[in-house]
C-alpha positions as CSV (number, residue, x, y, z in Angstrom):
1,M,20.3,61.4,-69.7
2,S,20.2,59.5,-66.4
3,H,22.7,60.4,-63.6
4,E,24.4,57.0,-64.1
5,T,24.9,57.6,-67.8
6,L,26.1,61.1,-67.2
7,I,28.6,59.9,-64.6
8,Q,29.9,57.2,-66.8
9,T,30.3,59.5,-69.7
10,V,32.2,62.2,-67.8
11,C,34.4,59.7,-65.9
12,A,35.2,57.6,-69.0
13,D,36.6,60.8,-70.6
14,F,38.5,61.9,-67.5
15,F,39.9,58.6,-66.4
16,N,40.4,57.4,-70.0
17,V,38.4,54.2,-69.4
18,D,35.4,52.4,-70.9
19,P,32.1,53.7,-69.5
20,T,31.3,50.2,-68.3
21,A,34.4,50.4,-66.0
22,V,32.7,53.2,-64.0
23,K,30.4,51.7,-61.3
24,L,27.8,53.8,-59.5
25,E,27.5,52.4,-55.9
26,S,25.1,54.6,-54.1
27,R,23.9,58.1,-53.5
28,L,25.1,60.1,-50.4
29,M,22.1,61.7,-48.6
30,G,22.1,64.8,-46.5
31,G,21.8,67.9,-48.7
32,M,18.9,69.5,-50.6
33,S,21.0,71.2,-53.4
34,N,23.2,68.5,-55.0
35,F,23.2,64.9,-56.0
36,T,26.4,63.2,-54.7
37,Y,27.2,59.6,-55.6
38,I,29.9,57.1,-54.5
39,I,31.5,55.6,-57.6
40,T,34.3,53.1,-58.3
41,V,36.8,53.3,-61.1
42,K,39.6,50.8,-61.4
43,D,38.8,49.6,-57.8
44,V,39.2,53.1,-56.4
45,R,36.3,54.9,-54.8
46,Y,35.4,58.5,-55.5
47,T,32.5,60.8,-55.0
48,F,30.8,62.4,-58.0
49,R,28.7,65.6,-57.5
50,I,25.9,66.6,-59.9
51,P,24.6,70.1,-59.0
52,G,20.9,70.5,-58.5
53,K,18.6,72.4,-60.9
54,N,19.8,76.0,-61.4
55,A,22.5,75.6,-58.7
56,E,24.6,78.2,-60.6
57,K,22.2,80.9,-59.3
58,F,23.8,80.5,-55.9
59,V,27.3,79.0,-56.4
60,D,30.1,80.5,-58.5
61,R,32.3,77.5,-59.5
62,T,35.3,79.8,-60.1
63,V,35.0,80.9,-56.5
64,E,34.6,77.3,-55.3
65,K,37.8,76.3,-57.3
66,H,39.7,79.1,-55.6
67,H,38.7,78.0,-52.2
68,L,39.4,74.3,-52.8
69,E,42.9,75.2,-53.9
70,L,43.3,77.7,-51.0
71,I,42.5,75.3,-48.3
72,Q,44.3,72.3,-49.7
73,P,47.3,72.7,-47.3
74,L,45.0,72.5,-44.3
75,N,44.1,68.9,-45.2
76,L,40.5,69.3,-44.1
77,D,38.7,68.1,-47.2
78,N,38.8,65.1,-49.5
79,D,41.0,65.9,-52.5
80,T,39.1,67.2,-55.6
81,I,40.6,65.8,-58.8
82,Y,38.1,67.2,-61.3
83,L,35.9,70.2,-61.3
84,D,33.8,71.3,-64.3
85,L,33.5,75.1,-63.9
86,E,30.6,75.4,-66.3
87,K,28.4,72.5,-65.2
88,G,29.7,72.0,-61.6
89,Y,30.4,68.3,-61.9
90,K,33.0,67.4,-59.3
91,I,35.0,64.2,-58.7
92,A,36.8,63.8,-55.4
93,R,38.6,61.0,-53.6
94,Y,36.2,59.1,-51.3
95,I,36.8,59.1,-47.6
96,E,35.5,56.1,-45.7
97,G,33.3,57.6,-42.9
98,V,29.9,58.5,-41.7
99,P,28.2,62.0,-42.0
100,M,28.0,63.6,-38.6
101,H,24.2,63.9,-38.9
102,E,24.1,60.1,-38.6
103,K,25.9,60.4,-35.3
104,N,25.5,62.4,-32.1
105,P,27.1,65.8,-32.9
106,H,27.6,66.5,-29.2
107,D,30.2,63.7,-29.2
108,Y,32.3,65.6,-31.7
109,L,32.2,69.2,-30.5
110,E,35.9,69.5,-29.7
111,Q,36.9,68.1,-33.1
112,A,34.5,70.3,-34.9
113,A,35.7,73.4,-33.0
114,D,39.3,72.5,-33.8
115,I,38.5,72.2,-37.5
116,L,36.7,75.6,-37.6
117,K,39.6,77.2,-35.6
118,T,42.1,75.7,-38.0
119,I,40.3,77.5,-40.9
120,H,39.7,80.8,-39.0
121,Q,43.2,81.0,-37.6
122,S,45.0,79.8,-40.7
123,G,46.0,83.2,-41.8
124,L,44.6,82.4,-45.2
125,T,42.6,85.1,-47.0
126,S,40.3,84.5,-49.8
127,E,40.1,86.7,-52.9
128,Y,36.3,86.8,-52.2
129,D,34.3,88.1,-49.3
130,Y,31.1,86.2,-48.6
131,D,29.4,89.6,-48.4
132,P,26.2,88.4,-46.6
133,L,24.0,91.5,-47.3
134,G,25.1,91.7,-50.9
135,R,24.4,88.0,-51.3
136,L,21.0,88.4,-49.7
137,H,20.1,91.0,-52.3
138,V,21.2,88.7,-55.1
139,Y,19.1,85.9,-53.8
140,E,16.1,88.2,-53.5
141,S,16.6,89.3,-57.1
142,H,16.3,85.7,-58.3
143,L,12.6,85.8,-57.3
144,K,11.8,88.9,-59.4
145,P,11.2,86.9,-62.6
146,Y,8.4,85.2,-60.8
147,D,6.8,88.5,-59.7
148,H,7.4,87.5,-56.1
149,V,6.8,90.2,-53.5
150,H,8.2,89.5,-50.1
151,D,5.5,89.7,-47.4
152,A,5.3,92.1,-44.5
153,R,6.7,89.5,-42.1
154,Y,9.9,89.0,-44.1
155,D,10.3,92.7,-44.5
156,R,9.8,93.2,-40.8
157,L,12.3,90.5,-39.8
158,K,14.9,91.7,-42.3
159,A,14.5,95.3,-40.9
160,R,15.1,94.0,-37.4
161,W,18.2,92.2,-38.5
162,M,19.5,95.2,-40.4
163,A,19.0,97.4,-37.3
164,L,21.5,95.2,-35.5
165,K,24.1,95.0,-38.2
166,A,26.2,98.0,-37.4
167,D,26.7,97.0,-33.8
168,I,27.3,93.2,-34.4
169,D,28.8,92.9,-37.8
170,C,32.0,94.7,-36.9
171,H,34.4,91.9,-36.2
172,Q,37.5,91.0,-38.1
173,K,36.8,88.8,-41.1
174,T,38.6,85.5,-41.6
175,L,38.4,82.7,-44.1
176,T,35.2,80.8,-43.4
177,H,33.7,77.5,-44.7
178,G,30.2,79.1,-45.0
179,D,28.2,75.9,-44.8
180,S,29.6,74.0,-41.8
181,Q,26.4,72.2,-41.0
182,I,26.7,68.7,-39.5
183,S,25.9,66.9,-42.7
184,N,29.1,68.4,-44.2
185,F,31.3,66.9,-41.5
186,V,32.5,63.3,-42.1
187,V,33.4,61.2,-39.1
188,T,36.2,58.6,-39.6
189,D,38.0,56.3,-37.2
190,E,40.9,58.8,-37.0
191,R,39.4,62.3,-37.3
192,L,36.8,64.6,-38.8
193,Y,36.7,66.0,-42.4
194,L,34.8,69.0,-43.6
195,M,33.4,68.8,-47.1
196,D,31.6,71.0,-49.6
197,W,33.3,74.4,-49.8
198,E,30.7,76.0,-52.2
199,F,29.8,78.9,-49.9
200,S,33.3,79.9,-48.6
201,G,34.7,83.3,-48.3
202,N,35.9,86.0,-45.9
203,N,33.3,86.5,-43.2
204,D,32.8,86.7,-39.4
205,P,34.0,83.3,-38.0
206,F,30.9,83.1,-35.9
207,Y,29.0,82.5,-39.1
208,D,30.5,79.0,-39.2
209,I,29.5,78.3,-35.6
210,A,25.9,79.4,-36.5
211,C,25.9,77.1,-39.5
212,F,26.6,74.1,-37.2
213,G,23.1,74.6,-35.9
214,N,21.4,74.4,-39.3
215,T,19.2,71.5,-38.4
216,N,19.1,72.0,-34.7
217,F,20.3,75.2,-33.2
218,D,21.1,73.5,-29.9
219,H,24.1,72.1,-31.7
220,A,25.5,75.6,-32.3
221,I,24.7,76.6,-28.7
222,A,26.7,73.6,-27.5
223,L,29.6,74.3,-29.9
224,L,30.0,78.0,-28.9
225,P,31.7,77.5,-25.5
226,V,33.8,74.7,-26.8
227,Y,35.0,77.0,-29.7
228,L,35.6,79.9,-27.3
229,E,37.1,77.7,-24.6
230,K,35.1,79.7,-22.0
231,T,31.5,80.4,-21.0
232,P,30.0,82.7,-23.7
233,D,28.7,86.1,-22.6
234,A,25.6,87.8,-23.8
235,E,27.5,89.6,-26.6
236,A,28.8,86.2,-28.0
237,F,25.3,84.7,-27.9
238,N,23.9,87.8,-29.6
239,R,26.5,87.5,-32.3
240,L,25.6,83.8,-32.8
241,Y,21.8,84.6,-33.0
242,F,22.5,87.4,-35.4
243,W,24.3,85.2,-37.9
244,R,21.8,82.4,-37.6
245,T,19.0,84.9,-38.2
246,F,20.7,86.0,-41.4
247,Q,21.2,82.4,-42.6
248,C,17.4,81.8,-42.1
249,L,16.6,84.9,-44.2
250,Q,19.1,83.7,-46.8
251,W,17.8,80.2,-47.0
252,H,14.2,81.5,-47.0
253,N,14.9,83.1,-50.3
254,V,16.6,79.9,-51.7
255,A,13.6,77.8,-50.6
256,L,11.2,80.2,-52.3
257,Y,13.2,80.0,-55.5
258,K,13.2,76.2,-55.4
259,A,9.5,76.2,-55.0
260,Y,9.1,78.5,-58.0
261,I,11.2,76.4,-60.3
262,G,9.3,73.2,-59.5
263,L,11.7,71.4,-57.1
264,S,8.9,70.8,-54.6
265,A,7.4,68.3,-57.0
266,D,10.7,67.0,-58.2
267,L,12.2,66.3,-54.8
268,K,9.0,65.7,-52.9
269,I,9.8,68.5,-50.5
270,D,7.4,71.4,-49.8
271,F,9.8,74.2,-50.3
272,A,7.1,76.9,-49.7
273,K,6.6,75.3,-46.2
274,V,10.4,75.2,-45.7
275,A,10.6,78.9,-46.6
276,N,8.0,79.7,-43.9
277,L,9.8,77.5,-41.3
278,Y,12.9,79.6,-41.9
279,L,11.0,82.8,-41.1
280,D,9.7,81.1,-37.9
281,K,13.3,80.3,-36.9
282,A,14.4,83.9,-37.8
283,E,11.7,85.4,-35.6
284,A,12.5,83.1,-32.6
285,L,16.2,84.0,-32.9
286,L,15.6,87.7,-33.0
287,D,13.5,87.5,-30.0
288,K,16.4,85.9,-28.1
289,L,18.7,88.8,-28.7
290,K,19.4,91.0,-25.7
């Protein structure tokens, strides 16, 4: 079934309209995990998300639903009106804007910092911890059916990260977005929005600052003093490097999994190469820690 037919079928049932009344306008680009489309139903625009292949290995839709409901009073996201907990299809109200990765992120540092602080200082607590180390073990386990053995370099980098954990991962947990990279921020004429709460949970708030540097770590470096409202000291930088290192180890495993299930050919992205690039980044970050 094509994506257009799938979207028309689901929307026809949800909106109680004829499938031909559901118009697919375009696909939103920016992520490597999902397919998100702009659609129109009765002259109203929405977004429709179709999860990528085997996305359920990494995202629990019940957890996602909990966080979408939890953060609703903060008015940071576009309103979700439909979420299929089994298949992950999601319909949300469309917000007219431009993803931040199509802009200069440095022009929006104060607004991005305000959004992250709104989350972190909201007093909201999730029923779910992000549990970085536990999650990493789960992601590693997804490679076992393919007889994957992590190479010595990965083991060495993970050991270096683990040696730092007791001293750095000791800060109070708050609610975090968990994937606050620039492609998940939408710039409108009035304000910023932060989309895609699939990886939310209680975690160190610096995790979100590190996420902001997903495509270019200089973005996270620039955001840190704006978020802190002061010049960061060595401890703050170490905390940022620490969490970005973890993210690189985490996404290394996800990229390997995508390579094993054939997504390199499907999406025309060399995920084995992507996985190695994440290790390069992890090593460079660890070398910066003082």
